[in-house]
Backbone as numpy.savetxt, mean C-alpha at the origin, in Angstrom:
# Nx Ny Nz CAx CAy CAz Cx Cy Cz
5.39 6.36 -9.23 6.68 5.82 -8.96 7.62 6.05 -10.14
7.06 5.95 -11.33 7.89 6.21 -12.51 8.40 7.65 -12.50
7.55 8.58 -12.06 7.94 9.99 -12.01 9.08 10.19 -11.03
8.98 9.59 -9.86 10.04 9.71 -8.85 11.34 9.11 -9.39
11.25 7.93 -9.97 12.45 7.25 -10.46 13.10 7.96 -11.63
12.38 8.80 -12.33 12.93 9.46 -13.52 13.80 10.67 -13.20
13.81 11.13 -11.96 14.56 12.33 -11.60 16.04 12.02 -11.32
16.90 12.99 -11.59 18.33 12.77 -11.39 18.71 12.52 -9.92
17.92 12.99 -8.98 18.21 12.78 -7.57 17.77 11.41 -7.07
17.15 10.62 -7.94 16.67 9.29 -7.56 17.54 8.21 -8.17
17.80 7.15 -7.39 18.54 6.01 -7.96 17.59 4.99 -8.59
16.29 5.31 -8.60 15.30 4.44 -9.23 14.74 3.37 -8.32
15.22 3.31 -7.09 14.73 2.31 -6.13 13.87 3.02 -5.10
12.64 2.55 -4.96 11.69 3.21 -4.07 11.30 2.25 -2.94
11.32 2.80 -1.72 10.84 2.08 -0.55 9.78 2.93 0.12
8.83 2.27 0.77 7.74 3.00 1.41 7.57 2.51 2.84
7.20 3.43 3.73 6.92 3.08 5.12 5.76 3.95 5.60
4.95 3.42 6.49 3.86 4.21 7.04 2.78 3.33 7.63
1.95 3.96 8.42 0.90 3.23 9.08 -0.48 3.67 8.65
-1.45 2.85 9.00 -2.85 3.12 8.75 -3.09 3.31 7.25
-3.60 4.46 6.84 -3.90 4.69 5.43 -2.64 4.57 4.57
-1.51 5.07 5.05 -0.27 4.98 4.28 0.15 3.53 4.09
-0.16 2.69 5.06 0.11 1.27 4.91 -0.77 0.63 3.85
-2.02 1.02 3.83 -2.95 0.51 2.82 -2.49 0.91 1.42
-2.04 2.14 1.28 -1.55 2.62 -0.02 -0.37 1.76 -0.48
0.48 1.37 0.44 1.63 0.53 0.07 1.18 -0.81 -0.50
0.21 -1.45 0.16 -0.30 -2.72 -0.35 -0.88 -2.55 -1.75
-1.62 -1.46 -1.96 -2.24 -1.22 -3.27 -1.18 -1.00 -4.36
-0.16 -0.21 -4.04 0.88 0.04 -5.03 1.71 -1.20 -5.32
1.90 -2.06 -4.32 2.65 -3.29 -4.54 1.96 -4.18 -5.57
0.64 -4.12 -5.63 -0.11 -4.92 -6.60 0.18 -4.52 -8.05
0.68 -3.32 -8.25 0.97 -2.84 -9.60 2.25 -3.42 -10.18
3.08 -4.04 -9.33 4.35 -4.63 -9.78 5.25 -3.64 -10.50
5.28 -2.42 -10.02 6.18 -1.43 -10.62 7.62 -1.83 -10.32
8.50 -1.87 -11.30 9.87 -2.33 -11.08 10.69 -1.42 -10.16
10.24 -0.21 -9.91 10.97 0.70 -9.05 10.69 0.47 -7.57
9.57 -0.14 -7.24 9.22 -0.39 -5.85 9.99 -1.60 -5.36
10.92 -1.37 -4.44 11.79 -2.43 -3.94 11.40 -2.94 -2.56
10.74 -2.10 -1.75 10.39 -2.53 -0.40 9.20 -1.74 0.12
8.37 -2.41 0.93 7.30 -1.73 1.65 7.38 -2.15 3.11
6.95 -1.26 3.99 6.90 -1.56 5.42 5.60 -1.00 5.99
4.48 -1.66 5.67 3.20 -1.18 6.19 3.07 -1.51 7.68
2.60 -0.55 8.44 2.45 -0.70 9.88 0.98 -0.51 10.24
0.46 -1.34 11.11 -0.93 -1.30 11.57 -1.92 -1.07 10.43
-1.78 -1.82 9.38 -2.74 -1.72 8.27 -3.15 -3.11 7.86
-4.39 -3.21 7.41 -4.85 -4.48 6.87 -4.38 -4.61 5.44
-4.62 -5.78 4.88 -4.25 -5.98 3.49 -5.44 -6.42 2.64
-6.57 -6.69 3.27 -7.74 -7.17 2.57 -8.91 -6.22 2.82
-9.32 -5.48 1.81 -10.40 -4.50 1.97 -11.70 -5.14 2.44
-11.95 -6.36 2.00 -13.21 -7.01 2.35 -13.23 -7.44 3.82
-12.15 -8.05 4.28 -12.15 -8.61 5.63 -11.63 -7.65 6.70
-10.78 -6.72 6.34 -10.08 -5.95 7.37 -10.70 -4.62 7.74
-11.57 -4.07 6.91 -12.00 -2.73 7.22 -13.51 -2.54 7.30
-14.16 -2.62 6.20 -15.51 -2.09 6.14 -16.62 -3.13 6.17
-16.29 -4.38 5.93 -17.34 -5.37 5.81 -17.10 -6.55 6.75
-18.17 -7.11 7.23 -18.05 -8.33 8.02 -18.22 -9.52 7.10
-17.98 -10.72 7.61 -18.16 -11.92 6.82 -19.58 -11.96 6.27
-19.71 -12.19 5.00 -21.02 -12.20 4.35 -21.36 -10.89 3.66
-20.58 -9.85 3.86 -20.75 -8.62 3.11 -21.49 -7.50 3.81
-21.99 -7.73 4.99 -22.71 -6.67 5.70 -21.74 -5.56 6.09
-22.18 -4.32 5.97 -21.35 -3.17 6.34 -21.07 -3.22 7.85
-19.82 -3.08 8.20 -19.40 -3.15 9.60 -19.56 -1.80 10.28
-20.23 -1.77 11.38 -20.35 -0.54 12.18 -19.69 -0.78 13.51
-18.68 -0.03 13.78 -17.94 -0.22 15.03 -18.11 0.95 15.94
C-alpha cells in the first residue's frame, strides 16, 4: 500500500473491493493499520480463519 500511495498518480487513499479470496486479503490488510487504507468492501468472505474456512469447532480439519 505504501508503494501505491507513493506514486504521483495516487492521492494516497486506498480502497479495496472483491469477493472470496480478495475479500480475505482485505481483512488481512486491514489488520496492518496502514494509514493509506481508507475503505474495504469484502464480499462473500469470512473474517475468521479458524471458524470460517478450514476448521470446525475444536480444531478438526473441515472436509466439505
